MMTF fields as JSON, N, C-alpha, C and O atoms, coordinates in Angstrom:
{
  "mmtfVersion": "1.0.0",
  "mmtfProducer": "UNKNOWN",
  "numBonds": 367,
  "numAtoms": 368,
  "numGroups": 92,
  "numChains": 1,
  "numModels": 1,
  "chainsPerModel": [1],
  "groupsPerChain": [92],
  "chainIdList": ["A"],
  "bondAtomList": [4, 2, 8, 6, 12, 10, 16, 14, 20, 18, 24, 22, 28, 26, 32, 30, 36, 34, 40, 38, 44, 42, 48, 46, 52, 50, 56, 54, 60, 58, 64, 62, 68, 66, 72, 70, 76, 74, 80, 78, 84, 82, 88, 86, 92, 90, 96, 94, 100, 98, 104, 102, 108, 106, 112, 110, 116, 114, 120, 118, 124, 122, 128, 126, 132, 130, 136, 134, 140, 138, 144, 142, 148, 146, 152, 150, 156, 154, 160, 158, 164, 162, 168, 166, 172, 170, 176, 174, 180, 178, 184, 182, 188, 186, 192, 190, 196, 194, 200, 198, 204, 202, 208, 206, 212, 210, 216, 214, 220, 218, 224, 222, 228, 226, 232, 230, 236, 234, 240, 238, 244, 242, 248, 246, 252, 250, 256, 254, 260, 258, 264, 262, 268, 266, 272, 270, 276, 274, 280, 278, 284, 282, 288, 286, 292, 290, 296, 294, 300, 298, 304, 302, 308, 306, 312, 310, 316, 314, 320, 318, 324, 322, 328, 326, 332, 330, 336, 334, 340, 338, 344, 342, 348, 346, 352, 350, 356, 354, 360, 358, 364, 362],
  "bondOrderList": [1, 1, 1, 1, 1, 1, 1, 1, 1, 1, 1, 1, 1, 1, 1, 1, 1, 1, 1, 1, 1, 1, 1, 1, 1, 1, 1, 1, 1, 1, 1, 1, 1, 1, 1, 1, 1, 1, 1, 1, 1, 1, 1, 1, 1, 1, 1, 1, 1, 1, 1, 1, 1, 1, 1, 1, 1, 1, 1, 1, 1, 1, 1, 1, 1, 1, 1, 1, 1, 1, 1, 1, 1, 1, 1, 1, 1, 1, 1, 1, 1, 1, 1, 1, 1, 1, 1, 1, 1, 1, 1],
  "groupList": [{"groupName": "UNK", "atomNameList": ["N", "CA", "C", "O"], "elementList": ["N", "C", "C", "O"], "formalChargeList": [0, 0, 0, 0], "bondAtomList": [1, 0, 2, 1, 3, 2], "bondOrderList": [1, 1, 2], "singleLetterCode": "X", "chemCompType": "L-PEPTIDE LINKING"}],
  "groupTypeList": [0, 0, 0, 0, 0, 0, 0, 0, 0, 0, 0, 0, 0, 0, 0, 0, 0, 0, 0, 0, 0, 0, 0, 0, 0, 0, 0, 0, 0, 0, 0, 0, 0, 0, 0, 0, 0, 0, 0, 0, 0, 0, 0, 0, 0, 0, 0, 0, 0, 0, 0, 0, 0, 0, 0, 0, 0, 0, 0, 0, 0, 0, 0, 0, 0, 0, 0, 0, 0, 0, 0, 0, 0, 0, 0, 0, 0, 0, 0, 0, 0, 0, 0, 0, 0, 0, 0, 0, 0, 0, 0, 0],
  "groupIdList": [1, 2, 3, 4, 5, 6, 7, 8, 9, 10, 11, 12, 13, 14, 15, 16, 17, 18, 19, 20, 21, 22, 23, 24, 25, 26, 27, 28, 29, 30, 31, 32, 33, 34, 35, 36, 37, 38, 39, 40, 41, 42, 43, 44, 45, 46, 47, 48, 49, 50, 51, 52, 53, 54, 55, 56, 57, 58, 59, 60, 61, 62, 63, 64, 65, 66, 67, 68, 69, 70, 71, 72, 73, 74, 75, 76, 77, 78, 79, 80, 81, 82, 83, 84, 85, 86, 87, 88, 89, 90, 91, 92],
  "secStructList": [7, 7, 1, 7, 2, 2, 2, 2, 2, 2, 2, 2, 2, 2, 2, 2, 2, 2, 2, 2, 2, 6, 6, 1, 7, 7, 7, 1, 7, 2, 2, 2, 2, 2, 2, 2, 2, 2, 2, 2, 2, 2, 2, 2, 2, 6, 2, 2, 2, 2, 2, 2, 2, 2, 2, 2, 2, 2, 2, 2, 2, 6, 2, 2, 2, 2, 2, 2, 2, 6, 7, 7, 2, 2, 2, 2, 2, 2, 2, 2, 2, 2, 2, 2, 2, 2, 2, 2, 6, 7, 7, 7],
  "xCoordList": [11.256, 10.948, 9.92, 8.952, 10.144, 9.275, 8.353, 7.607, 8.392, 7.552, 6.361, 6.526, 5.169, 4.003, 4.107, 4.698, 3.53, 3.554, 2.973, 3.464, 1.951, 1.324, 2.305, 2.316, 3.117, 4.089, 5.18, 5.642, 5.582, 6.579, 6.01, 6.72, 4.73, 4.084, 4.05, 4.272, 3.776, 3.778, 5.171, 5.31, 6.199, 7.573, 7.914, 8.579, 7.464, 7.721, 7.058, 7.664, 5.82, 5.117, 5.844, 5.998, 6.287, 6.987, 8.328, 8.714, 9.016, 10.286, 10.067, 10.782, 9.087, 8.8, 8.347, 8.704, 7.576, 7.106, 8.293, 8.346, 9.231, 10.405, 11.333, 11.867, 11.528, 12.383, 11.774, 12.49, 10.463, 9.77, 9.835, 10.109, 9.583, 9.612, 11.007, 11.139, 12.034, 13.409, 13.845, 14.906, 13.038, 13.357, 14.291, 14.816, 14.506, 15.399, 14.764, 15.455, 13.445, 12.764, 11.448, 10.893, 10.977, 9.659, 9.053, 9.76, 7.766, 7.086, 5.639, 5.086, 5.033, 3.667, 2.649, 1.449, 3.103, 2.197, 2.49, 3.187, 1.971, 2.315, 1.963, 2.736, 0.827, 0.437, 1.415, 1.822, 1.784, 2.715, 4.101, 4.7, 4.598, 5.929, 5.953, 6.923, 4.9, 4.817, 4.829, 5.5, 4.1, 4.058, 5.428, 5.851, 6.112, 7.441, 8.431, 9.184, 8.429, 9.341, 9.007, 9.909, 7.723, 7.307, 7.83, 8.347, 7.699, 8.168, 9.677, 10.172, 10.407, 11.865, 12.251, 13.151, 11.571, 11.862, 11.542, 12.305, 10.417, 10.061, 11.103, 11.486, 11.558, 12.581, 13.851, 14.446, 14.259, 15.47, 15.294, 16.221, 14.117, 13.876, 13.738, 13.888, 13.454, 13.274, 14.488, 14.434, 15.564, 16.758, 17.244, 17.53, 17.338, 17.849, 16.928, 17.409, 15.618, 14.679, 14.885, 14.857, 15.092, 15.302, 16.628, 16.706, 17.656, 18.948, 18.823, 19.334, 18.144, 17.95, 17.232, 17.595, 16.226, 15.49, 16.392, 16.322, 17.225, 18.145, 19.162, 19.508, 19.634, 20.573, 19.904, 20.516, 18.653, 17.928, 17.828, 18.013, 17.531, 17.431, 18.766, 18.819, 19.843, 21.178, 21.52, 22.004, 21.271, 21.593, 20.708, 21.146, 19.476, 18.587, 19.119, 19.051, 19.645, 20.208, 21.438, 21.698, 22.187, 23.439, 23.339, 24.356, 22.141, 21.917, 22.655, 23.238, 22.634, 23.289, 24.805, 25.452, 25.369, 26.812, 27.195, 28.232, 26.36, 26.632, 26.599, 27.433, 25.632, 25.542, 26.775, 27.32, 27.202, 28.37, 29.628, 30.497, 29.72, 30.902, 30.767, 31.744, 29.558, 29.328, 29.258, 29.56, 28.867, 28.798, 27.502, 26.448, 27.598, 26.452, 25.627, 26.179, 24.304, 23.422, 23.599, 23.705, 23.63, 23.744, 25.059, 25.092, 26.127, 27.435, 27.475, 27.985, 26.945, 26.924, 25.993, 26.275, 24.885, 23.96, 24.698, 24.597, 25.436, 26.185, 27.227, 27.375, 27.946, 28.98, 28.406, 28.92, 27.344, 26.74, 26.124, 26.25, 25.465, 24.86, 25.938, 25.78, 27.011, 28.117, 28.674, 28.986, 28.799, 29.328, 28.368, 28.802, 27.078, 26.1, 26.08, 26.008, 26.144, 26.154, 27.395, 27.32, 28.528, 29.776, 29.72, 30.135, 29.211, 29.135, 28.204, 28.466, 27.134, 26.153, 26.405, 25.698, 27.433, 27.803, 26.611, 26.312, 25.948, 24.77, 25.21, 26.091, 24.592, 24.835, 23.604, 22.504, 23.789, 22.653, 22.675, 21.803],
  "yCoordList": [-43.613, -43.842, -44.965, -45.001, -45.859, -47.023, -46.983, -47.933, -45.911, -45.802, -44.892, -43.818, -45.315, -44.439, -43.191, -43.217, -42.115, -40.843, -41.006, -40.394, -41.813, -42.024, -42.653, -42.303, -43.57, -44.213, -43.221, -43.246, -42.363, -41.338, -40.379, -39.962, -40.029, -39.163, -39.857, -39.219, -41.141, -41.915, -41.905, -41.715, -42.111, -42.094, -40.724, -40.636, -39.661, -38.304, -38.104, -37.549, -38.554, -38.427, -39.193, -38.692, -40.401, -41.215, -40.582, -40.598, -40.041, -39.363, -38.179, -38.022, -37.361, -36.199, -36.618, -35.983, -37.666, -38.18, -38.598, -38.27, -39.313, -39.773, -38.626, -38.601, -37.685, -36.534, -35.678, -35.159, -35.532, -34.757, -35.489, -34.877, -36.789, -37.574, -37.576, -37.629, -37.518, -37.5, -36.111, -35.955, -35.11, -33.745, -33.017, -31.958, -33.562, -32.921, -31.725, -30.769, -31.774, -30.675, -30.349, -31.16, -29.135, -28.687, -27.872, -27.148, -27.987, -27.204, -27.008, -27.761, -25.967, -25.607, -25.929, -25.953, -26.174, -26.446, -27.833, -27.953, -28.878, -30.244, -30.562, -31.236, -30.096, -30.394, -29.767, -30.403, -28.518, -27.823, -28.475, -28.72, -28.752, -29.349, -30.736, -31.092, -31.511, -32.84, -32.736, -33.522, -31.78, -31.602, -31.205, -31.712, -30.316, -29.879, -31.052, -31.265, -31.796, -32.937, -33.995, -34.592, -34.226, -35.178, -34.743, -35.565, -33.453, -32.96, -33.086, -33.451, -32.789, -32.922, -34.386, -34.683, -35.288, -36.712, -37.176, -37.938, -36.715, -37.073, -36.552, -37.253, -35.317, -34.743, -35.586, -35.856, -35.995, -36.805, -38.179, -38.7, -38.754, -40.088, -40.092, -41.139, -38.94, -38.893, -38.332, -38.139, -38.072, -37.527, -38.459, -38.004, -39.746, -40.676, -40.737, -40.827, -40.689, -40.692, -39.475, -39.587, -38.314, -37.091, -37.144, -36.702, -37.68, -37.81, -38.776, -38.499, -39.911, -40.874, -40.226, -40.463, -39.419, -38.743, -37.766, -37.668, -37.056, -36.123, -36.859, -36.391, -38.002, -38.809, -39.268, -39.218, -39.715, -40.142, -39.01, -39.222, -37.788, -36.637, -36.332, -36.045, -36.394, -36.132, -37.162, -36.806, -38.428, -39.481, -39.398, -39.735, -38.958, -38.786, -37.697, -37.836, -36.62, -35.531, -35.982, -35.494, -36.908, -37.344, -38.75, -39.419, -39.192, -40.539, -40.811, -41.881, -39.855, -40.075, -40.171, -40.972, -39.358, -39.423, -40.77, -41.344, -41.256, -42.538, -43.675, -44.58, -43.618, -44.657, -44.629, -45.672, -43.423, -43.286, -43.823, -44.39, -43.643, -44.12, -45.574, -46.195, -46.122, -47.508, -47.689, -48.765, -46.654, -46.724, -47.399, -47.209, -48.168, -48.857, -47.887, -47.106, -47.947, -47.066, -47.313, -46.365, -48.572, -48.91, -48.399, -47.876, -48.557, -48.111, -46.586, -46.047, -45.909, -44.449, -43.942, -42.926, -44.649, -44.264, -44.269, -43.32, -45.339, -45.456, -44.345, -43.752, -44.064, -43.039, -41.645, -40.886, -41.31, -39.982, -39.832, -38.782, -40.874, -40.815, -40.643, -39.844, -41.378, -41.271, -39.849, -39.307, -39.251, -37.898, -36.882, -35.989, -37.019, -36.101, -36.22, -35.214, -37.435, -37.65, -37.012, -36.373, -37.183, -36.595, -35.073, -34.408, -34.518, -33.056, -32.434, -31.34, -33.124, -32.579, -32.997, -32.588, -33.823, -34.294, -34.93, -34.63, -35.823, -36.53, -37.907, -38.528, -38.37, -39.728, -40.55, -40.241, -41.602, -42.462, -43.733, -44.586],
  "zCoordList": [60.769, 62.162, 62.246, 61.485, 63.162, 63.268, 64.48, 64.717, 65.242, 66.432, 66.145, 65.567, 66.544, 66.351, 67.225, 68.305, 66.742, 67.475, 68.883, 69.831, 69.016, 70.319, 71.309, 72.49, 70.827, 71.701, 72.115, 73.255, 71.203, 71.52, 72.563, 73.478, 72.426, 73.418, 74.776, 75.805, 74.782, 76.027, 76.659, 77.867, 75.836, 76.356, 76.936, 77.968, 76.284, 76.778, 78.136, 79.053, 78.262, 79.545, 80.644, 81.758, 80.331, 81.319, 81.702, 82.871, 80.742, 81.005, 81.944, 82.934, 81.633, 82.473, 83.868, 84.86, 83.937, 85.226, 86.096, 87.282, 85.511, 86.269, 86.645, 87.753, 85.744, 86.053, 87.156, 88.012, 87.135, 88.168, 89.517, 90.55, 89.494, 90.729, 91.36, 92.583, 90.529, 91.039, 91.479, 92.082, 91.184, 91.578, 90.627, 90.97, 89.44, 88.47, 87.782, 87.427, 87.591, 86.917, 87.626, 88.368, 87.367, 87.821, 86.694, 85.993, 86.523, 85.499, 85.903, 86.706, 85.32, 85.678, 84.596, 84.867, 83.387, 82.27, 81.707, 80.7, 82.337, 81.916, 80.464, 79.783, 79.982, 78.6, 77.607, 76.635, 77.864, 76.967, 76.995, 75.948, 78.192, 78.327, 77.682, 77.014, 77.877, 77.268, 75.747, 75.078, 75.2, 73.747, 73.201, 72.162, 73.885, 73.437, 73.484, 72.534, 74.566, 74.688, 73.635, 73.048, 73.397, 72.365, 71.0, 70.244, 70.678, 69.384, 69.244, 68.178, 70.3, 70.263, 70.039, 69.254, 70.727, 70.56, 69.135, 68.541, 68.592, 67.215, 66.229, 65.293, 66.444, 65.562, 65.591, 64.548, 66.773, 66.904, 66.255, 65.634, 66.399, 65.851, 64.329, 63.7, 63.735, 62.28, 61.539, 60.325, 62.248, 61.602, 60.49, 59.382, 60.776, 59.774, 58.558, 57.429, 58.768, 57.646, 56.751, 55.525, 57.367, 56.585, 55.824, 54.677, 56.456, 55.775, 54.602, 53.516, 54.81, 53.718, 52.533, 51.381, 52.812, 51.748, 50.993, 49.767, 51.721, 51.08, 50.206, 49.121, 50.68, 49.897, 48.606, 47.539, 48.696, 47.486, 46.476, 45.278, 46.968, 46.077, 45.412, 44.216, 46.188, 45.64, 44.567, 43.492, 44.857, 43.891, 42.658, 41.558, 42.827, 41.686, 40.752, 39.53, 41.326, 40.523, 39.743, 38.643, 40.316, 39.698, 39.112, 38.926, 38.826, 38.299, 37.001, 36.831, 36.089, 34.785, 34.942, 34.267, 35.827, 36.084, 36.701, 36.369, 37.587, 38.233, 37.215, 37.253, 36.312, 35.281, 34.377, 34.019, 34.017, 33.144, 33.807, 33.143, 35.122, 35.858, 36.272, 36.689, 36.16, 36.551, 38.066, 38.582, 38.76, 40.222, 40.663, 40.055, 41.703, 42.27, 43.123, 43.898, 42.97, 43.738, 45.236, 46.015, 45.634, 47.056, 47.646, 48.76, 46.89, 47.36, 47.476, 48.457, 46.49, 46.519, 47.62, 48.256, 47.842, 48.913, 50.249, 51.027, 50.506, 51.763, 51.892, 52.961, 50.811, 50.853, 51.084, 51.906, 50.36, 50.494, 51.883, 52.514, 52.35, 53.685, 54.751, 55.674, 54.627, 55.586, 55.59, 56.651, 54.423, 54.312, 54.947, 55.675, 54.673, 55.268, 56.794, 57.499, 57.289, 58.744, 59.351, 60.401, 58.698, 59.194, 59.145, 60.094, 58.052, 57.91, 58.951, 59.452, 59.267, 60.214, 61.654, 62.574, 61.825, 63.168, 63.889, 65.045, 63.148, 63.658, 64.126, 63.531, 65.19, 65.656, 65.338, 65.799, 64.547, 64.172, 64.978, 64.81]
}
């Protein structure tokens, strides 16, 4: 993720402000709701980072097999990542 947490919190506040002004939502605990929305946004923004880390771990476990087969790390990274994204039905 390339956005600072503070900026994500700012975006969450602005989102809630606009949704409230438009009459789409109402809430009584602004600090709590802002924190929850910020956390959800952070989770969504870090999905690709977590998948990349998992791919690295998988490839590290199978490094010797890849060398024996002559497979390229970059090519295998793309394939494993594509498979994980498809299995988890994630949109990147």
